[in-house]
LOTORMI-724168 format. One record per residue (C-alpha): x negated, y, z; residue number from 1. Coordinates in Angstrom, 1 decimal, decimal comma, padded with zeros to 4 digits, always signed. Layout:
<site><east>X</east><north>Y</north><up>Z</up><i>NUM</i></site>
...
END
This chain:
<site><east>+050,6</east><north>-082,7</north><up>+010,2</up><i>1</i></site>
<site><east>+048,9</east><north>-080,1</north><up>+007,5</up><i>2</i></site>
<site><east>+050,9</east><north>-078,2</north><up>+005,1</up><i>3</i></site>
<site><east>+049,5</east><north>-078,1</north><up>+002,1</up><i>4</i></site>
<site><east>+049,6</east><north>-075,7</north><up>-001,1</up><i>5</i></site>
<site><east>+049,5</east><north>-075,9</north><up>-004,9</up><i>6</i></site>
<site><east>+046,8</east><north>-073,4</north><up>-006,2</up><i>7</i></site>
<site><east>+049,6</east><north>-071,2</north><up>-007,8</up><i>8</i></site>
<site><east>+050,9</east><north>-070,5</north><up>-004,3</up><i>9</i></site>
<site><east>+047,1</east><north>-069,8</north><up>-003,2</up><i>10</i></site>
<site><east>+047,1</east><north>-066,8</north><up>-005,7</up><i>11</i></site>
<site><east>+045,5</east><north>-069,0</north><up>-008,4</up><i>12</i></site>
<site><east>+046,0</east><north>-066,9</north><up>-011,8</up><i>13</i></site>
<site><east>+045,0</east><north>-067,1</north><up>-015,4</up><i>14</i></site>
<site><east>+042,3</east><north>-064,7</north><up>-014,4</up><i>15</i></site>
<site><east>+040,5</east><north>-067,4</north><up>-012,4</up><i>16</i></site>
<site><east>+041,4</east><north>-070,4</north><up>-014,8</up><i>17</i></site>
<site><east>+040,0</east><north>-069,1</north><up>-017,7</up><i>18</i></site>
<site><east>+036,4</east><north>-068,9</north><up>-016,2</up><i>19</i></site>
<site><east>+036,2</east><north>-072,5</north><up>-016,2</up><i>20</i></site>
<site><east>+035,2</east><north>-075,2</north><up>-018,7</up><i>21</i></site>
<site><east>+037,5</east><north>-078,1</north><up>-019,2</up><i>22</i></site>
<site><east>+034,8</east><north>-080,2</north><up>-017,6</up><i>23</i></site>
<site><east>+034,5</east><north>-077,9</north><up>-014,5</up><i>24</i></site>
<site><east>+038,0</east><north>-078,5</north><up>-014,3</up><i>25</i></site>
<site><east>+038,1</east><north>-081,7</north><up>-014,2</up><i>26</i></site>
<site><east>+034,7</east><north>-082,5</north><up>-012,1</up><i>27</i></site>
<site><east>+035,1</east><north>-079,5</north><up>-009,4</up><i>28</i></site>
<site><east>+037,6</east><north>-078,4</north><up>-006,9</up><i>29</i></site>
<site><east>+038,7</east><north>-074,5</north><up>-006,7</up><i>30</i></site>
<site><east>+039,0</east><north>-073,4</north><up>-003,0</up><i>31</i></site>
<site><east>+039,9</east><north>-070,1</north><up>-001,9</up><i>32</i></site>
<site><east>+038,5</east><north>-068,4</north><up>+001,5</up><i>33</i></site>
<site><east>+040,3</east><north>-068,3</north><up>+004,3</up><i>34</i></site>
<site><east>+038,0</east><north>-066,6</north><up>+006,9</up><i>35</i></site>
<site><east>+034,6</east><north>-065,7</north><up>+007,1</up><i>36</i></site>
<site><east>+032,2</east><north>-066,2</north><up>+010,3</up><i>37</i></site>
<site><east>+028,7</east><north>-065,6</north><up>+011,0</up><i>38</i></site>
<site><east>+027,6</east><north>-069,0</north><up>+009,4</up><i>39</i></site>
<site><east>+030,3</east><north>-070,6</north><up>+007,8</up><i>40</i></site>
<site><east>+033,6</east><north>-069,9</north><up>+006,0</up><i>41</i></site>
<site><east>+036,7</east><north>-071,6</north><up>+006,2</up><i>42</i></site>
<site><east>+038,1</east><north>-072,6</north><up>+003,1</up><i>43</i></site>
<site><east>+041,8</east><north>-074,1</north><up>+001,5</up><i>44</i></site>
<site><east>+042,7</east><north>-075,8</north><up>-001,8</up><i>45</i></site>
<site><east>+045,5</east><north>-078,3</north><up>-002,8</up><i>46</i></site>
<site><east>+043,3</east><north>-080,9</north><up>-000,8</up><i>47</i></site>
<site><east>+043,7</east><north>-079,2</north><up>+002,5</up><i>48</i></site>
<site><east>+041,2</east><north>-077,4</north><up>+005,1</up><i>49</i></site>
<site><east>+037,4</east><north>-077,3</north><up>+004,6</up><i>50</i></site>
<site><east>+034,6</east><north>-075,6</north><up>+006,5</up><i>51</i></site>
<site><east>+031,5</east><north>-074,8</north><up>+004,2</up><i>52</i></site>
<site><east>+028,2</east><north>-073,7</north><up>+006,3</up><i>53</i></site>
<site><east>+026,6</east><north>-070,6</north><up>+004,7</up><i>54</i></site>
<site><east>+023,2</east><north>-071,0</north><up>+002,8</up><i>55</i></site>
<site><east>+020,6</east><north>-068,2</north><up>+001,8</up><i>56</i></site>
<site><east>+021,4</east><north>-069,1</north><up>-001,7</up><i>57</i></site>
<site><east>+024,7</east><north>-068,1</north><up>-001,9</up><i>58</i></site>
<site><east>+025,9</east><north>-064,9</north><up>-003,3</up><i>59</i></site>
<site><east>+027,4</east><north>-062,2</north><up>-001,1</up><i>60</i></site>
<site><east>+031,2</east><north>-063,8</north><up>-000,3</up><i>61</i></site>
<site><east>+033,8</east><north>-062,3</north><up>+001,5</up><i>62</i></site>
<site><east>+037,9</east><north>-063,3</north><up>+002,2</up><i>63</i></site>
<site><east>+039,7</east><north>-064,1</north><up>-000,6</up><i>64</i></site>
<site><east>+037,2</east><north>-065,1</north><up>-003,0</up><i>65</i></site>
<site><east>+037,8</east><north>-068,5</north><up>-004,7</up><i>66</i></site>
<site><east>+034,9</east><north>-070,4</north><up>-005,1</up><i>67</i></site>
<site><east>+034,3</east><north>-073,8</north><up>-007,2</up><i>68</i></site>
<site><east>+032,6</east><north>-077,1</north><up>-005,3</up><i>69</i></site>
<site><east>+032,0</east><north>-080,2</north><up>-006,6</up><i>70</i></site>
<site><east>+033,6</east><north>-083,8</north><up>-005,4</up><i>71</i></site>
<site><east>+031,1</east><north>-084,1</north><up>-003,2</up><i>72</i></site>
<site><east>+032,1</east><north>-080,3</north><up>-001,5</up><i>73</i></site>
<site><east>+028,9</east><north>-079,0</north><up>-002,1</up><i>74</i></site>
<site><east>+029,1</east><north>-075,1</north><up>-003,4</up><i>75</i></site>
<site><east>+028,6</east><north>-074,6</north><up>-007,2</up><i>76</i></site>
<site><east>+029,4</east><north>-070,8</north><up>-007,5</up><i>77</i></site>
<site><east>+031,8</east><north>-068,1</north><up>-007,2</up><i>78</i></site>
<site><east>+034,6</east><north>-067,0</north><up>-009,5</up><i>79</i></site>
<site><east>+034,5</east><north>-063,4</north><up>-010,5</up><i>80</i></site>
<site><east>+036,9</east><north>-061,2</north><up>-009,0</up><i>81</i></site>
<site><east>+040,2</east><north>-059,8</north><up>-009,7</up><i>82</i></site>
<site><east>+040,0</east><north>-056,4</north><up>-007,0</up><i>83</i></site>
<site><east>+037,4</east><north>-056,1</north><up>-004,5</up><i>84</i></site>
<site><east>+038,0</east><north>-053,9</north><up>-001,4</up><i>85</i></site>
<site><east>+034,2</east><north>-052,2</north><up>-000,2</up><i>86</i></site>
<site><east>+032,9</east><north>-049,5</north><up>+001,9</up><i>87</i></site>
<site><east>+029,8</east><north>-048,3</north><up>+002,9</up><i>88</i></site>
<site><east>+028,4</east><north>-050,7</north><up>+005,6</up><i>89</i></site>
<site><east>+029,7</east><north>-048,7</north><up>+009,1</up><i>90</i></site>
<site><east>+027,0</east><north>-047,4</north><up>+011,6</up><i>91</i></site>
<site><east>+023,4</east><north>-046,2</north><up>+010,1</up><i>92</i></site>
<site><east>+023,4</east><north>-049,0</north><up>+007,6</up><i>93</i></site>
<site><east>+022,7</east><north>-047,8</north><up>+003,9</up><i>94</i></site>
<site><east>+024,6</east><north>-050,8</north><up>+001,9</up><i>95</i></site>
<site><east>+027,8</east><north>-051,9</north><up>+000,3</up><i>96</i></site>
<site><east>+029,9</east><north>-054,0</north><up>+002,3</up><i>97</i></site>
<site><east>+032,7</east><north>-056,3</north><up>+001,2</up><i>98</i></site>
<site><east>+036,1</east><north>-056,0</north><up>+002,9</up><i>99</i></site>
<site><east>+038,5</east><north>-058,3</north><up>+000,8</up><i>100</i></site>
<site><east>+038,7</east><north>-059,6</north><up>-002,5</up><i>101</i></site>
<site><east>+041,4</east><north>-060,4</north><up>-005,1</up><i>102</i></site>
<site><east>+043,9</east><north>-058,7</north><up>-003,4</up><i>103</i></site>
<site><east>+047,5</east><north>-057,7</north><up>-005,0</up><i>104</i></site>
<site><east>+048,9</east><north>-055,4</north><up>-002,9</up><i>105</i></site>
<site><east>+047,7</east><north>-053,2</north><up>+000,3</up><i>106</i></site>
<site><east>+049,6</east><north>-051,9</north><up>+002,8</up><i>107</i></site>
<site><east>+048,4</east><north>-049,0</north><up>+004,1</up><i>108</i></site>
<site><east>+049,6</east><north>-048,8</north><up>+007,7</up><i>109</i></site>
<site><east>+050,0</east><north>-045,3</north><up>+009,6</up><i>110</i></site>
<site><east>+052,2</east><north>-045,3</north><up>+013,1</up><i>111</i></site>
<site><east>+054,7</east><north>-042,7</north><up>+013,8</up><i>112</i></site>
<site><east>+053,2</east><north>-040,4</north><up>+016,7</up><i>113</i></site>
<site><east>+049,7</east><north>-039,1</north><up>+016,9</up><i>114</i></site>
<site><east>+048,1</east><north>-041,2</north><up>+014,3</up><i>115</i></site>
<site><east>+049,2</east><north>-040,2</north><up>+011,4</up><i>116</i></site>
<site><east>+047,3</east><north>-038,3</north><up>+009,4</up><i>117</i></site>
<site><east>+047,4</east><north>-037,5</north><up>+005,7</up><i>118</i></site>
<site><east>+043,8</east><north>-037,3</north><up>+005,2</up><i>119</i></site>
<site><east>+042,6</east><north>-041,0</north><up>+006,5</up><i>120</i></site>
<site><east>+046,4</east><north>-041,9</north><up>+004,2</up><i>121</i></site>
<site><east>+044,4</east><north>-040,2</north><up>+001,2</up><i>122</i></site>
<site><east>+041,2</east><north>-042,2</north><up>+002,4</up><i>123</i></site>
<site><east>+043,0</east><north>-045,6</north><up>+002,5</up><i>124</i></site>
<site><east>+044,9</east><north>-044,7</north><up>-001,0</up><i>125</i></site>
<site><east>+041,6</east><north>-043,8</north><up>-002,7</up><i>126</i></site>
<site><east>+039,7</east><north>-047,0</north><up>-001,7</up><i>127</i></site>
<site><east>+043,0</east><north>-049,1</north><up>-002,6</up><i>128</i></site>
<site><east>+043,6</east><north>-047,4</north><up>-006,4</up><i>129</i></site>
<site><east>+039,8</east><north>-047,6</north><up>-006,8</up><i>130</i></site>
<site><east>+040,1</east><north>-051,2</north><up>-006,3</up><i>131</i></site>
<site><east>+043,0</east><north>-051,4</north><up>-008,7</up><i>132</i></site>
<site><east>+045,6</east><north>-052,5</north><up>-006,2</up><i>133</i></site>
<site><east>+048,9</east><north>-051,5</north><up>-005,6</up><i>134</i></site>
<site><east>+049,0</east><north>-049,3</north><up>-002,3</up><i>135</i></site>
<site><east>+052,1</east><north>-049,5</north><up>+000,2</up><i>136</i></site>
<site><east>+052,1</east><north>-047,1</north><up>+003,0</up><i>137</i></site>
<site><east>+053,9</east><north>-048,7</north><up>+005,9</up><i>138</i></site>
<site><east>+054,8</east><north>-046,1</north><up>+008,7</up><i>139</i></site>
<site><east>+055,2</east><north>-048,3</north><up>+012,1</up><i>140</i></site>
<site><east>+056,9</east><north>-048,1</north><up>+015,2</up><i>141</i></site>
<site><east>+059,9</east><north>-046,8</north><up>+014,2</up><i>142</i></site>
<site><east>+061,9</east><north>-047,5</north><up>+017,0</up><i>143</i></site>
<site><east>+059,5</east><north>-044,8</north><up>+019,1</up><i>144</i></site>
<site><east>+060,0</east><north>-041,9</north><up>+016,5</up><i>145</i></site>
<site><east>+063,3</east><north>-039,8</north><up>+016,5</up><i>146</i></site>
<site><east>+061,6</east><north>-037,5</north><up>+013,6</up><i>147</i></site>
<site><east>+061,0</east><north>-040,9</north><up>+011,2</up><i>148</i></site>
<site><east>+061,8</east><north>-038,9</north><up>+008,1</up><i>149</i></site>
<site><east>+059,6</east><north>-036,2</north><up>+008,9</up><i>150</i></site>
<site><east>+056,8</east><north>-038,5</north><up>+008,4</up><i>151</i></site>
<site><east>+058,0</east><north>-040,6</north><up>+005,3</up><i>152</i></site>
<site><east>+058,4</east><north>-037,1</north><up>+003,6</up><i>153</i></site>
<site><east>+054,7</east><north>-035,7</north><up>+004,5</up><i>154</i></site>
<site><east>+053,5</east><north>-039,1</north><up>+003,0</up><i>155</i></site>
<site><east>+055,8</east><north>-039,0</north><up>+000,1</up><i>156</i></site>
<site><east>+054,6</east><north>-035,5</north><up>-000,5</up><i>157</i></site>
<site><east>+050,7</east><north>-036,9</north><up>-001,9</up><i>158</i></site>
<site><east>+052,5</east><north>-038,7</north><up>-004,3</up><i>159</i></site>
<site><east>+056,0</east><north>-038,7</north><up>-005,9</up><i>160</i></site>
<site><east>+055,5</east><north>-042,3</north><up>-007,0</up><i>161</i></site>
<site><east>+054,4</east><north>-043,9</north><up>-004,0</up><i>162</i></site>
<site><east>+056,0</east><north>-046,4</north><up>-002,1</up><i>163</i></site>
<site><east>+056,8</east><north>-045,3</north><up>+001,3</up><i>164</i></site>
<site><east>+058,8</east><north>-047,4</north><up>+004,3</up><i>165</i></site>
<site><east>+059,3</east><north>-046,7</north><up>+007,7</up><i>166</i></site>
<site><east>+059,6</east><north>-049,8</north><up>+009,9</up><i>167</i></site>
<site><east>+060,1</east><north>-051,2</north><up>+013,5</up><i>168</i></site>
<site><east>+057,0</east><north>-054,2</north><up>+013,7</up><i>169</i></site>
<site><east>+059,0</east><north>-055,8</north><up>+016,3</up><i>170</i></site>
<site><east>+062,2</east><north>-056,3</north><up>+014,2</up><i>171</i></site>
<site><east>+062,2</east><north>-059,1</north><up>+011,8</up><i>172</i></site>
<site><east>+065,4</east><north>-057,0</north><up>+010,0</up><i>173</i></site>
<site><east>+063,3</east><north>-054,2</north><up>+009,8</up><i>174</i></site>
<site><east>+060,2</east><north>-055,8</north><up>+008,3</up><i>175</i></site>
<site><east>+062,2</east><north>-057,6</north><up>+005,8</up><i>176</i></site>
<site><east>+061,9</east><north>-054,1</north><up>+003,6</up><i>177</i></site>
<site><east>+058,3</east><north>-055,9</north><up>+002,7</up><i>178</i></site>
<site><east>+059,7</east><north>-058,9</north><up>+001,6</up><i>179</i></site>
<site><east>+059,3</east><north>-057,7</north><up>-002,2</up><i>180</i></site>
<site><east>+055,9</east><north>-058,0</north><up>-002,2</up><i>181</i></site>
<site><east>+055,5</east><north>-061,0</north><up>-000,2</up><i>182</i></site>
<site><east>+056,6</east><north>-063,1</north><up>-002,7</up><i>183</i></site>
<site><east>+054,4</east><north>-066,5</north><up>-003,3</up><i>184</i></site>
<site><east>+051,5</east><north>-066,8</north><up>-005,0</up><i>185</i></site>
<site><east>+051,0</east><north>-062,7</north><up>-004,0</up><i>186</i></site>
<site><east>+048,2</east><north>-061,7</north><up>-001,8</up><i>187</i></site>
<site><east>+048,5</east><north>-058,9</north><up>+000,9</up><i>188</i></site>
<site><east>+046,4</east><north>-057,2</north><up>+003,0</up><i>189</i></site>
<site><east>+046,5</east><north>-054,9</north><up>+005,7</up><i>190</i></site>
<site><east>+044,3</east><north>-051,6</north><up>+006,4</up><i>191</i></site>
<site><east>+044,5</east><north>-048,9</north><up>+008,9</up><i>192</i></site>
<site><east>+042,9</east><north>-047,6</north><up>+012,1</up><i>193</i></site>
<site><east>+043,1</east><north>-049,6</north><up>+015,3</up><i>194</i></site>
<site><east>+046,2</east><north>-049,9</north><up>+017,4</up><i>195</i></site>
<site><east>+048,9</east><north>-048,7</north><up>+014,2</up><i>196</i></site>
<site><east>+050,6</east><north>-052,1</north><up>+014,7</up><i>197</i></site>
<site><east>+049,1</east><north>-054,2</north><up>+012,0</up><i>198</i></site>
<site><east>+048,7</east><north>-057,3</north><up>+014,4</up><i>199</i></site>
<site><east>+052,1</east><north>-056,7</north><up>+015,2</up><i>200</i></site>
<site><east>+053,6</east><north>-056,9</north><up>+011,4</up><i>201</i></site>
<site><east>+051,0</east><north>-059,7</north><up>+011,0</up><i>202</i></site>
<site><east>+053,3</east><north>-061,6</north><up>+013,9</up><i>203</i></site>
<site><east>+056,5</east><north>-061,0</north><up>+012,3</up><i>204</i></site>
<site><east>+055,8</east><north>-061,6</north><up>+008,9</up><i>205</i></site>
<site><east>+054,2</east><north>-065,3</north><up>+009,7</up><i>206</i></site>
<site><east>+056,9</east><north>-065,6</north><up>+012,3</up><i>207</i></site>
<site><east>+054,6</east><north>-066,6</north><up>+014,8</up><i>208</i></site>
<site><east>+052,2</east><north>-065,3</north><up>+017,5</up><i>209</i></site>
<site><east>+049,1</east><north>-065,7</north><up>+015,1</up><i>210</i></site>
<site><east>+047,5</east><north>-062,2</north><up>+016,2</up><i>211</i></site>
<site><east>+046,7</east><north>-061,0</north><up>+019,5</up><i>212</i></site>
<site><east>+047,9</east><north>-057,8</north><up>+020,2</up><i>213</i></site>
<site><east>+047,4</east><north>-054,9</north><up>+022,3</up><i>214</i></site>
<site><east>+048,2</east><north>-052,1</north><up>+024,3</up><i>215</i></site>
<site><east>+048,6</east><north>-048,3</north><up>+022,9</up><i>216</i></site>
<site><east>+046,5</east><north>-045,5</north><up>+025,8</up><i>217</i></site>
<site><east>+049,9</east><north>-042,8</north><up>+026,3</up><i>218</i></site>
<site><east>+047,2</east><north>-039,9</north><up>+026,2</up><i>219</i></site>
<site><east>+046,5</east><north>-040,0</north><up>+022,4</up><i>220</i></site>
<site><east>+048,1</east><north>-043,1</north><up>+021,0</up><i>221</i></site>
<site><east>+045,2</east><north>-044,8</north><up>+020,1</up><i>222</i></site>
<site><east>+045,1</east><north>-048,5</north><up>+020,1</up><i>223</i></site>
<site><east>+043,3</east><north>-051,2</north><up>+021,5</up><i>224</i></site>
<site><east>+041,5</east><north>-053,2</north><up>+018,9</up><i>225</i></site>
<site><east>+042,9</east><north>-057,0</north><up>+018,6</up><i>226</i></site>
<site><east>+042,0</east><north>-058,3</north><up>+015,3</up><i>227</i></site>
<site><east>+038,1</east><north>-059,4</north><up>+015,4</up><i>228</i></site>
<site><east>+037,6</east><north>-060,9</north><up>+011,9</up><i>229</i></site>
<site><east>+039,4</east><north>-060,9</north><up>+008,4</up><i>230</i></site>
<site><east>+041,4</east><north>-063,7</north><up>+007,7</up><i>231</i></site>
<site><east>+044,1</east><north>-065,1</north><up>+005,6</up><i>232</i></site>
<site><east>+047,3</east><north>-066,3</north><up>+006,2</up><i>233</i></site>
<site><east>+050,0</east><north>-068,2</north><up>+004,4</up><i>234</i></site>
<site><east>+053,5</east><north>-067,2</north><up>+005,1</up><i>235</i></site>
<site><east>+056,3</east><north>-069,1</north><up>+005,4</up><i>236</i></site>
<site><east>+058,2</east><north>-067,5</north><up>+002,9</up><i>237</i></site>
<site><east>+055,5</east><north>-067,2</north><up>+000,4</up><i>238</i></site>
<site><east>+052,2</east><north>-065,4</north><up>-000,2</up><i>239</i></site>
<site><east>+049,0</east><north>-065,1</north><up>+001,9</up><i>240</i></site>
<site><east>+048,5</east><north>-062,3</north><up>+004,4</up><i>241</i></site>
<site><east>+045,4</east><north>-060,8</north><up>+004,9</up><i>242</i></site>
<site><east>+044,5</east><north>-059,1</north><up>+008,4</up><i>243</i></site>
<site><east>+041,6</east><north>-056,7</north><up>+008,6</up><i>244</i></site>
<site><east>+040,2</east><north>-055,2</north><up>+012,0</up><i>245</i></site>
<site><east>+040,7</east><north>-051,9</north><up>+012,2</up><i>246</i></site>
<site><east>+038,1</east><north>-049,5</north><up>+010,6</up><i>247</i></site>
<site><east>+037,7</east><north>-046,7</north><up>+012,4</up><i>248</i></site>
<site><east>+034,5</east><north>-045,5</north><up>+010,2</up><i>249</i></site>
<site><east>+035,9</east><north>-046,4</north><up>+006,4</up><i>250</i></site>
<site><east>+033,2</east><north>-044,7</north><up>+004,1</up><i>251</i></site>
<site><east>+034,0</east><north>-044,6</north><up>+000,2</up><i>252</i></site>
<site><east>+031,8</east><north>-045,8</north><up>-002,3</up><i>253</i></site>
<site><east>+032,2</east><north>-046,5</north><up>-005,8</up><i>254</i></site>
<site><east>+035,4</east><north>-045,4</north><up>-006,4</up><i>255</i></site>
<site><east>+035,2</east><north>-041,7</north><up>-007,8</up><i>256</i></site>
<site><east>+038,2</east><north>-043,2</north><up>-009,7</up><i>257</i></site>
<site><east>+040,5</east><north>-044,0</north><up>-007,3</up><i>258</i></site>
<site><east>+039,8</east><north>-040,6</north><up>-005,5</up><i>259</i></site>
<site><east>+040,7</east><north>-038,4</north><up>-008,8</up><i>260</i></site>
<site><east>+044,1</east><north>-041,0</north><up>-009,2</up><i>261</i></site>
<site><east>+044,7</east><north>-040,1</north><up>-006,0</up><i>262</i></site>
<site><east>+044,5</east><north>-036,5</north><up>-006,2</up><i>263</i></site>
<site><east>+046,0</east><north>-036,8</north><up>-009,7</up><i>264</i></site>
<site><east>+047,2</east><north>-033,1</north><up>-009,5</up><i>265</i></site>
<site><east>+044,4</east><north>-031,5</north><up>-009,0</up><i>266</i></site>
<site><east>+042,0</east><north>-033,7</north><up>-011,4</up><i>267</i></site>
<site><east>+044,4</east><north>-033,1</north><up>-014,4</up><i>268</i></site>
<site><east>+044,4</east><north>-028,9</north><up>-013,5</up><i>269</i></site>
<site><east>+040,8</east><north>-029,1</north><up>-012,8</up><i>270</i></site>
<site><east>+040,3</east><north>-030,2</north><up>-016,8</up><i>271</i></site>
<site><east>+041,5</east><north>-026,9</north><up>-017,6</up><i>272</i></site>
<site><east>+038,9</east><north>-024,8</north><up>-015,6</up><i>273</i></site>
<site><east>+036,6</east><north>-022,4</north><up>-017,4</up><i>274</i></site>
<site><east>+033,7</east><north>-024,3</north><up>-016,5</up><i>275</i></site>
<site><east>+033,0</east><north>-027,9</north><up>-016,7</up><i>276</i></site>
<site><east>+031,2</east><north>-028,5</north><up>-013,2</up><i>277</i></site>
<site><east>+033,8</east><north>-026,1</north><up>-011,6</up><i>278</i></site>
<site><east>+033,6</east><north>-027,0</north><up>-007,8</up><i>279</i></site>
<site><east>+037,1</east><north>-025,0</north><up>-007,1</up><i>280</i></site>
<site><east>+035,5</east><north>-022,6</north><up>-004,8</up><i>281</i></site>
<site><east>+034,8</east><north>-019,0</north><up>-006,1</up><i>282</i></site>
<site><east>+034,0</east><north>-019,7</north><up>-009,6</up><i>283</i></site>
<site><east>+035,9</east><north>-017,5</north><up>-012,2</up><i>284</i></site>
<site><east>+038,6</east><north>-019,0</north><up>-014,2</up><i>285</i></site>
<site><east>+039,4</east><north>-022,0</north><up>-011,9</up><i>286</i></site>
<site><east>+042,7</east><north>-023,1</north><up>-012,2</up><i>287</i></site>
<site><east>+042,7</east><north>-024,9</north><up>-009,2</up><i>288</i></site>
<site><east>+041,6</east><north>-022,5</north><up>-006,8</up><i>289</i></site>
<site><east>+044,6</east><north>-020,1</north><up>-008,5</up><i>290</i></site>
<site><east>+046,8</east><north>-023,1</north><up>-007,8</up><i>291</i></site>
<site><east>+045,6</east><north>-022,9</north><up>-003,9</up><i>292</i></site>
<site><east>+046,3</east><north>-019,1</north><up>-003,9</up><i>293</i></site>
<site><east>+049,6</east><north>-019,7</north><up>-005,5</up><i>294</i></site>
<site><east>+050,9</east><north>-022,3</north><up>-002,9</up><i>295</i></site>
<site><east>+051,5</east><north>-025,0</north><up>-005,6</up><i>296</i></site>
<site><east>+048,6</east><north>-027,2</north><up>-004,3</up><i>297</i></site>
<site><east>+048,0</east><north>-027,4</north><up>-000,6</up><i>298</i></site>
<site><east>+044,5</east><north>-026,3</north><up>+000,7</up><i>299</i></site>
<site><east>+044,1</east><north>-029,0</north><up>+002,8</up><i>300</i></site>
<site><east>+044,7</east><north>-031,8</north><up>-000,1</up><i>301</i></site>
<site><east>+042,1</east><north>-029,6</north><up>-002,1</up><i>302</i></site>
<site><east>+039,7</east><north>-029,5</north><up>+000,8</up><i>303</i></site>
<site><east>+040,0</east><north>-033,3</north><up>+001,3</up><i>304</i></site>
<site><east>+039,5</east><north>-034,3</north><up>-002,5</up><i>305</i></site>
<site><east>+036,5</east><north>-032,3</north><up>-002,5</up><i>306</i></site>
<site><east>+035,4</east><north>-033,9</north><up>+000,7</up><i>307</i></site>
<site><east>+036,1</east><north>-037,3</north><up>-000,2</up><i>308</i></site>
<site><east>+034,4</east><north>-036,9</north><up>-003,8</up><i>309</i></site>
<site><east>+031,1</east><north>-035,7</north><up>-001,8</up><i>310</i></site>
<site><east>+031,5</east><north>-038,5</north><up>+000,4</up><i>311</i></site>
<site><east>+031,6</east><north>-041,3</north><up>-002,0</up><i>312</i></site>
<site><east>+029,2</east><north>-039,3</north><up>-004,4</up><i>313</i></site>
<site><east>+026,2</east><north>-039,3</north><up>-001,5</up><i>314</i></site>
<site><east>+027,2</east><north>-043,1</north><up>-000,5</up><i>315</i></site>
<site><east>+026,9</east><north>-044,5</north><up>-003,8</up><i>316</i></site>
<site><east>+023,1</east><north>-042,1</north><up>-004,1</up><i>317</i></site>
<site><east>+022,2</east><north>-043,6</north><up>-000,6</up><i>318</i></site>
<site><east>+022,9</east><north>-046,8</north><up>-001,9</up><i>319</i></site>
<site><east>+021,6</east><north>-046,7</north><up>-005,0</up><i>320</i></site>
<site><east>+018,4</east><north>-045,0</north><up>-003,8</up><i>321</i></site>
<site><east>+018,1</east><north>-048,0</north><up>-001,0</up><i>322</i></site>
<site><east>+018,5</east><north>-050,7</north><up>-004,0</up><i>323</i></site>
<site><east>+015,7</east><north>-048,9</north><up>-006,2</up><i>324</i></site>
<site><east>+013,4</east><north>-048,9</north><up>-002,8</up><i>325</i></site>
<site><east>+014,1</east><north>-052,6</north><up>-002,7</up><i>326</i></site>
<site><east>+013,3</east><north>-053,6</north><up>-006,2</up><i>327</i></site>
<site><east>+010,3</east><north>-051,7</north><up>-006,1</up><i>328</i></site>
<site><east>+009,2</east><north>-053,3</north><up>-002,8</up><i>329</i></site>
<site><east>+009,9</east><north>-056,6</north><up>-004,6</up><i>330</i></site>
<site><east>+007,6</east><north>-055,7</north><up>-007,3</up><i>331</i></site>
<site><east>+004,7</east><north>-054,5</north><up>-005,1</up><i>332</i></site>
<site><east>+004,9</east><north>-057,7</north><up>-002,6</up><i>333</i></site>
<site><east>+004,5</east><north>-060,1</north><up>-006,0</up><i>334</i></site>
<site><east>+002,2</east><north>-058,3</north><up>-007,4</up><i>335</i></site>
<site><east>-000,5</east><north>-058,6</north><up>-004,3</up><i>336</i></site>
<site><east>+001,0</east><north>-062,4</north><up>-003,9</up><i>337</i></site>
<site><east>+000,2</east><north>-062,6</north><up>-007,5</up><i>338</i></site>
<site><east>-003,5</east><north>-060,9</north><up>-007,4</up><i>339</i></site>
<site><east>-004,2</east><north>-063,0</north><up>-004,1</up><i>340</i></site>
<site><east>-003,6</east><north>-066,5</north><up>-006,1</up><i>341</i></site>
<site><east>-006,0</east><north>-065,5</north><up>-008,7</up><i>342</i></site>
<site><east>-008,5</east><north>-064,3</north><up>-006,2</up><i>343</i></site>
<site><east>-008,5</east><north>-068,0</north><up>-004,9</up><i>344</i></site>
<site><east>-008,3</east><north>-069,7</north><up>-008,3</up><i>345</i></site>
<site><east>-011,3</east><north>-067,9</north><up>-009,2</up><i>346</i></site>
END
């Protein structure tokens, strides 16, 4: 027996309802993307499950998107997104890659071992805040760490308002601490590098062995990659849970605001620097550099702030340049085709 869900349980909100006309509401069905494969999308709605074949005329879609299909299950259009996680595509590709859409809360997962890294946490927080999604830091493998509170305090030092939780992913009682964010109709995402225990958390929250888990190498606490595709899972107690593959090469793009918000103390202080374009290095009248020298701002934190700003600016410029080149080539090809047709007509 296939369990059915209401639209509200699947994350439907007024934001999406307002995009539909009365005629569309009566003659179409709203579906949400559960999983994305090379040639198909797995969808869910009040009607149940459906597999939709991808076609070249469809826009770029990702897990969490809302789609409108007609009564013959034909694709009509995709609805505007409430939020979108994206990154520069891994490797040498110069393009923007969608990760997940319409997420309410992202659990930024790190383990209480060698994987714990403040620079990496700040990177994920910048991505979350840039997408206007609430981040919650979840530190896993509590059962294997005797100094958990030390790690919690370090993560909390990044932002006094940041929620930081330490859990044992194998213990349902411990994972219960995440329940306030797992209410019916809410969509959650997990982000973190491979082996930090995301799949174990997924299994515990779902109450079943949905995701395979892998071991961890003893020498460096690095995990074996276990999740191979992004997929959305309805949770028994309510909410929808998205599991994503471990991203070892998460590069920022289009999230300058997210970086500034993550480093709010530095960004606010930078406004009082003598020069508007201060790089916070050796310029006179730099209040940020003075704060570092006085010990009120950590030098590590300033260096990471500048690094992430440079990275996202470089990736944005690279993507914009690639798009401009593609548009130029497109115009050139069209002009050649037009000229060729004109010659033939003569």
